[in-house]
N, CA, C and O of each residue as an XYZ file, in Angstrom:
448
protein
N     -11.778     -7.311     -8.213
C      -9.950     -6.692     -8.578
C     -10.504     -5.500     -9.189
O     -11.378     -5.961     -9.923
N     -10.516     -4.064     -9.339
C     -11.060     -3.749     -9.670
C      -9.470     -3.305    -11.440
O      -8.245     -3.365    -11.547
N     -10.282     -3.043    -12.064
C      -9.092     -3.175    -13.568
C      -8.297     -1.319    -13.464
O      -8.833     -0.274    -13.832
N      -7.167     -1.471    -12.954
C      -6.335     -0.613    -12.625
C      -5.181     -0.410    -13.413
O      -4.903     -1.500    -13.913
N      -4.428      0.397    -13.744
C      -3.594      0.179    -14.918
C      -2.355      0.213    -13.933
O      -2.201      0.763    -12.843
N      -1.552     -0.549    -14.688
C       0.074     -0.805    -14.212
C       0.483      1.262    -13.538
O       0.967      1.544    -12.442
N       0.136      2.115    -14.470
C       0.343      3.599    -14.180
C      -0.586      3.614    -12.962
O      -0.103      3.715    -11.834
N      -1.459      3.550    -13.093
C      -2.388      4.238    -12.123
C      -1.653      3.529    -10.642
O      -1.657      4.190     -9.603
N      -1.024      2.095    -10.692
C      -0.731      1.336     -9.360
C       0.285      2.367     -9.082
O       0.396      2.855     -7.957
N       0.919      2.661     -9.927
C       2.391      2.856     -9.468
C       2.205      3.847     -8.450
O       2.519      3.761     -7.263
N       1.281      5.453     -9.468
C       1.124      6.430     -8.914
C       0.236      5.835     -6.680
O       0.384      5.988     -5.468
N      -0.232      5.460     -7.295
C      -0.991      5.236     -5.785
C      -0.073      4.381     -5.111
O       0.060      4.710     -3.932
N       0.699      3.262     -5.501
C       1.317      3.388     -4.401
C       2.716      4.246     -3.921
O       3.297      4.024     -2.859
N       2.927      4.763     -4.425
C       4.087      5.994     -4.312
C       3.580      7.047     -3.566
O       4.377      7.776     -2.976
N       1.781      7.353     -3.455
C       1.297      8.156     -2.789
C       1.168      7.067     -1.141
O       1.223      7.682     -0.076
N       1.035      5.797     -1.117
C       0.958      5.292      0.011
C       2.552      5.196      0.533
O       3.080      5.232      1.644
N       2.931      5.087     -0.528
C       4.767      4.737      0.160
C       4.931      6.242      0.637
O       5.471      6.173      1.741
N       4.771      7.210      0.396
C       4.921      8.410      1.191
C       4.383      9.010      2.434
O       5.018      9.786      3.147
N       2.783      8.472      2.717
C       1.990      8.414      3.753
C       2.538      7.641      4.883
O       2.455      7.866      6.090
N       3.322      6.345      4.015
C       3.959      5.552      5.194
C       4.971      6.361      6.403
O       5.147      6.726      7.565
N       5.543      6.248      4.674
C       6.698      7.626      5.717
C       6.327      8.516      6.658
O       6.957      8.668      7.704
N       5.311      9.143      6.358
C       5.184     10.269      7.232
C       4.489      9.316      8.738
O       4.873      9.412      9.904
N       3.887      8.835      8.434
C       3.294      7.970     10.047
C       4.557      6.848     10.509
O       4.219      6.216     11.510
N       5.615      6.562     10.107
C       6.761      6.342     10.334
C       6.921      7.091     11.297
O       6.770      6.678     12.447
N       7.322      8.582     10.963
C       7.912      9.411     11.701
C       6.992     10.229     12.823
O       7.458     10.900     13.743
N       6.417     10.145     12.707
C       5.246     10.485     14.144
C       4.650      9.073     14.634
O       3.454      9.157     14.914
N       5.127      7.991     14.775
C       5.294      6.955     15.623
C       5.871      7.263     16.476
O       6.976      7.789     16.346
N       5.119      6.959     18.023
C       6.161      7.221     19.430
C       6.189      5.900     20.104
O       6.531      5.880     21.286
N       5.881      4.817     19.518
C       6.587      3.828     19.709
C       7.550      2.548     18.833
O       7.332      2.286     17.650
N       8.158      2.151     19.306
C       8.346      0.734     18.553
C       7.755     -0.380     17.820
O       8.065     -1.143     16.904
N       6.796     -0.162     18.586
C       5.764     -1.361     17.804
C       5.196     -0.674     16.888
O       4.986     -1.172     15.782
N       4.901      0.403     17.145
C       4.132      1.494     15.714
C       5.220      1.450     14.528
O       4.741      1.044     13.469
N       6.037      1.651     14.504
C       7.103      1.952     13.934
C       7.664      0.774     13.215
O       8.052      0.861     12.050
N       7.699     -0.097     13.763
C       7.734     -1.864     12.944
C       6.886     -2.236     12.108
O       7.127     -2.890     11.093
N       5.421     -1.693     12.620
C       4.609     -2.101     11.809
C       4.248     -1.479     10.511
O       3.834     -2.033      9.493
N       4.498     -0.127     10.754
C       4.848      0.907      9.986
C       5.741      0.561      8.795
O       5.272      0.431      7.664
N       7.386      0.376      9.149
C       8.463     -0.458      8.739
C       8.553     -1.643      7.918
O       9.449     -1.865      7.103
N       6.996     -2.825      8.336
C       6.762     -3.753      7.722
C       6.303     -3.762      6.256
O       6.749     -4.348      5.270
N       4.897     -2.622      6.490
C       4.270     -2.345      5.256
C       5.168     -1.486      4.242
O       4.994     -1.638      3.033
N       5.925     -0.775      4.623
C       6.957      0.123      3.735
C       7.684     -0.964      3.461
O       7.745     -1.022      2.233
N       8.387     -2.039      4.033
C       9.079     -2.854      2.638
C       8.196     -3.701      1.748
O       8.539     -3.814      0.571
N       7.020     -4.355      2.200
C       5.926     -4.927      1.223
C       5.432     -3.868     -0.046
O       4.982     -4.179     -1.149
N       5.647     -2.718      0.435
C       5.165     -1.875     -0.814
C       6.558     -0.945     -1.286
O       6.449     -0.107     -2.180
N       7.225     -1.070     -0.927
C       8.284     -1.055     -1.561
C       8.929     -1.984     -2.465
O       9.576     -1.421     -3.348
N       8.935     -3.236     -2.491
C       9.062     -4.437     -3.049
C       8.085     -4.365     -4.141
O       8.173     -4.869     -5.260
N       7.138     -3.656     -3.639
C       6.579     -3.929     -5.194
C       6.478     -2.602     -6.132
O       6.116     -2.786     -7.295
N       6.719     -1.525     -5.784
C       7.249     -0.323     -6.361
C       8.265     -0.746     -7.049
O       8.090     -0.643     -8.264
N       9.662     -1.360     -6.600
C      10.481     -1.487     -7.652
C      10.074     -2.820     -8.673
O      10.862     -3.055     -9.589
N       9.354     -3.336     -8.586
C       9.065     -4.366     -9.545
C       8.550     -3.505    -10.607
O       9.191     -3.319    -11.641
N       7.007     -2.789    -10.302
C       6.550     -2.214    -10.876
C       7.177     -0.901    -11.615
O       6.468     -0.128    -12.260
N       8.749     -0.713    -11.433
C       9.726      0.188    -12.344
C      10.377     -0.195    -12.993
O      11.015      0.500    -13.785
N      10.500     -2.000    -12.863
C      11.021     -2.802    -13.892
C       9.935     -2.627    -15.489
O      10.448     -2.687    -16.607
N       8.986     -2.492    -15.351
C       8.269     -2.612    -16.575
C       8.147     -1.468    -17.095
O       7.788     -0.461    -16.485
N       8.450     -1.538    -18.321
C       7.988     -1.056    -19.765
C       7.110     -0.155    -19.433
O       5.952     -0.485    -19.176
N       7.526      1.131    -19.387
C       6.648      2.276    -19.987
C       5.683      2.032    -20.963
O       4.675      2.722    -20.805
N       5.667      1.499    -21.638
C       4.937      1.300    -23.015
C       3.855      0.073    -22.388
O       2.799     -0.106    -22.996
N       4.126     -0.657    -21.303
C       3.333     -1.257    -21.123
C       2.399     -1.045    -20.014
O       1.762     -1.905    -19.405
N       2.411      0.658    -19.781
C       2.050      0.619    -18.340
C       0.388      0.752    -18.645
O      -0.253      1.373    -17.796
N      -0.191      0.319    -19.563
C      -1.613      0.416    -20.041
C      -2.676     -0.957    -19.593
O      -3.875     -1.235    -19.548
N      -1.099     -1.671    -19.260
C      -2.145     -2.614    -18.575
C      -2.905     -3.404    -17.741
O      -2.403     -2.852    -16.761
N      -3.489     -4.017    -17.355
C      -3.938     -4.213    -16.055
C      -3.275     -4.497    -15.240
O      -2.538     -5.375    -15.689
N      -2.897     -4.176    -13.613
C      -2.020     -4.298    -12.675
C      -2.597     -5.708    -12.063
O      -3.710     -6.203    -12.239
N      -1.680     -6.117    -11.419
C      -1.533     -7.701    -10.596
C      -0.396     -7.078    -10.007
O       0.492     -6.308    -10.372
N      -0.772     -7.749     -8.843
C       0.554     -8.227     -8.018
C       1.746     -8.974     -8.515
O       1.621    -10.037     -9.123
N       3.023     -8.366     -8.233
C       3.968     -8.968     -8.674
C       5.131     -8.952     -7.602
O       6.143     -9.235     -8.242
N       5.370     -8.815     -6.663
C       6.490     -8.554     -5.928
C       6.116    -10.018     -5.080
O       7.035    -10.827     -4.952
N       4.901    -10.313     -4.566
C       4.512    -11.245     -3.625
C       3.123    -11.933     -4.381
O       2.722    -11.515     -5.467
N       2.396    -13.154     -3.564
C       1.413    -13.573     -3.486
C       0.383    -12.081     -3.590
O       0.325    -10.915     -3.198
N      -0.197    -12.904     -4.261
C      -1.810    -11.810     -4.072
C      -2.686    -12.077     -2.451
O      -3.072    -11.204     -1.673
N      -2.783    -13.250     -2.346
C      -2.705    -13.768     -0.459
C      -1.654    -13.070      0.167
O      -2.136    -12.211      0.905
N      -0.612    -13.073      0.183
C       0.249    -12.369      1.156
C       0.044    -11.096      0.841
O       0.331    -10.426      1.833
N      -0.490    -10.073     -0.491
C      -0.612     -8.813     -0.208
C      -1.678     -8.228      0.419
O      -1.645     -7.153      1.018
N      -2.912     -9.163      0.230
C      -4.064     -9.035      0.769
C      -3.892     -8.663      2.380
O      -4.278     -7.656      2.975
N      -2.928    -10.235      3.054
C      -2.557    -10.415      4.423
C      -2.147     -9.542      4.866
O      -2.956     -8.982      5.607
N      -0.897     -8.921      4.773
C      -0.637     -7.667      4.612
C      -1.038     -6.449      4.932
O      -0.664     -5.692      5.828
N      -2.150     -6.297      3.786
C      -3.229     -5.081      4.033
C      -4.076     -5.138      5.227
O      -4.173     -4.315      6.136
N      -4.698     -6.307      5.054
C      -5.615     -6.434      6.432
C      -5.203     -6.340      7.839
O      -5.861     -5.983      8.817
N      -3.726     -6.816      7.727
C      -3.535     -6.616      9.052
C      -2.992     -4.912      9.408
O      -3.137     -4.426     10.530
N      -2.494     -4.312      8.491
C      -2.139     -2.992      8.325
C      -3.133     -2.269      8.726
O      -3.019     -1.291      9.465
N      -4.454     -2.818      8.143
C      -5.829     -1.974      8.319
C      -5.826     -2.221      9.235
O      -5.675     -1.147      9.818
N      -5.919     -3.299     10.255
C      -6.346     -3.343     11.614
C      -5.608     -2.155     12.317
O      -6.069     -1.140     12.839
N      -4.296     -2.601     12.168
C      -3.549     -1.537     13.046
C      -4.195     -0.253     13.285
O      -4.702      0.138     14.336
N      -4.077      0.574     11.747
C      -4.817      1.849     11.555
C      -6.023      2.264     12.716
O      -6.242      3.439     13.011
N      -6.833      1.004     13.378
C      -8.033      1.442     13.937
C      -7.681      2.607     14.971
O      -8.505      3.514     15.090
N      -6.307      2.643     15.856
C      -6.277      3.351     16.146
C      -4.985      3.810     16.502
O      -4.548      4.005     17.636
N      -4.274      3.999     15.120
C      -3.477      5.039     14.658
C      -3.309      5.555     13.054
O      -4.168      5.213     12.241
N      -2.357      6.252     12.707
C      -1.460      7.135     13.367
C      -2.460      8.141     14.433
O      -3.680      7.982     14.395
N      -1.912      9.061     15.270
C      -2.534     10.062     15.844
C      -2.962     11.299     15.609
O      -3.728     12.085     16.167
N      -1.891     11.290     14.079
C      -2.543     12.857     14.085
C      -3.089     12.778     12.526
O      -2.551     12.329     11.514
N      -4.689     13.545     12.797
C      -6.053     13.147     11.601
C      -5.189     13.364     10.355
O      -5.325     12.562      9.431
N      -4.664     13.966     10.286
C      -4.377     14.576      8.902
C      -3.618     13.447      8.167
O      -3.681     13.626      6.951
N      -2.894     12.301      8.527
C      -1.581     11.172      8.431
C      -2.790     10.244      8.124
O      -2.880      9.435      7.201
N      -3.766     10.550      9.164
C      -4.798      9.168      9.493
C      -5.305      8.908      8.660
O      -5.091      7.838      8.091
N      -6.580     10.170      8.063
C      -7.246      9.919      7.059
C      -6.561      9.853      5.973
O      -7.325      9.162      5.299
N      -5.409     10.133      5.111
C      -4.634     10.460      4.194
C      -4.297      9.009      3.980
O      -4.568      8.651      2.833
N      -3.699      7.909      4.872
C      -3.443      6.811      5.094
C      -4.626      6.057      4.660
O      -4.681      5.395      3.624
N      -5.490      6.187      5.446
C      -6.871      5.085      5.384
C      -7.205      5.393      3.891
O      -7.105      4.511      3.037
N      -7.532      6.435      3.647
C      -7.799      6.775      2.364
C      -7.173      5.892      1.071
O      -7.882      5.675      0.088
N      -6.257      5.568      1.125
C      -4.802      5.204     -0.043
C      -4.587      4.327      0.603
O      -3.414      4.699      0.608
N      -4.554      2.993      1.520
C      -4.955      1.827      1.650
C      -5.973      1.753      1.495
O      -6.078      0.535      1.350
N      -7.312      2.293      1.360
C      -8.746      1.576      1.217
C      -8.913      1.189     -0.419
O      -9.410      0.220     -0.993
N      -8.142      2.636     -0.963
C      -7.865      2.404     -2.614
C      -7.184      1.298     -3.185
O      -7.640      0.548     -4.048
N      -5.651      1.218     -2.455
C      -4.934      0.323     -3.015
C      -5.408     -1.229     -2.468
O      -5.008     -2.193     -3.120
N      -6.141     -1.426     -1.438
C      -7.151     -2.532     -0.832
C      -7.776     -3.032     -2.259
O      -7.620     -4.236     -2.460
N      -8.222     -2.555     -2.929
C      -9.928     -2.301     -3.888
C      -8.430     -2.966     -4.970
O      -7.906     -4.007     -5.366
N      -8.361     -2.045     -5.001
C      -7.362     -2.212     -6.359
C      -6.324     -4.616     -5.922
O      -6.396     -5.758     -6.374
N      -5.881     -4.126     -5.248
C      -5.821     -6.041     -5.322
C      -6.692     -6.660     -4.716
O      -6.645     -7.755     -5.277
N      -7.428     -6.722     -3.987
C      -8.434     -7.273     -3.334
C      -9.540     -8.060     -4.849
O      -9.829     -7.277     -5.754
N      -9.966     -9.313     -4.942
C     -10.698     -9.579     -5.529
C     -12.187     -9.461     -5.244
O     -12.839     -9.589     -4.207
N     -12.550     -9.142     -6.642
C     -13.847     -8.377     -6.235
C     -14.433     -9.271     -5.305
O     -14.857     -8.655     -4.327
N     -14.644    -10.684     -5.236
C     -15.794    -11.563     -4.952
C     -15.030    -11.947     -3.125
O     -15.359    -12.844     -2.349
N     -14.262    -11.167     -3.004
C     -13.655    -10.881     -1.535
C     -14.442    -10.001     -0.793
O     -14.108     -9.686      0.349
């Protein structure tokens, strides 16, 4: 796991939530919307938990707190598989993949 701070994780998750929201509104099928919504729910829960952390503690190393590490990694892996052909809008696709990759490397243990 890369050593990102709580502050860095907070910013990255916020950017990822914005990108997921764009992808949600660009989705043309219920299946695409459902997949986006599931990931939005997982990351929103994480973001809400991070907001509870005191600003004075934002320099500490980030670790997943809203769910287990395994559950977060599984949700990310499943969503990343989903994004191989989605979203269709290139700008959203590139932004989403970049942010997912950054967040995945932040939460995945370096041994995996």
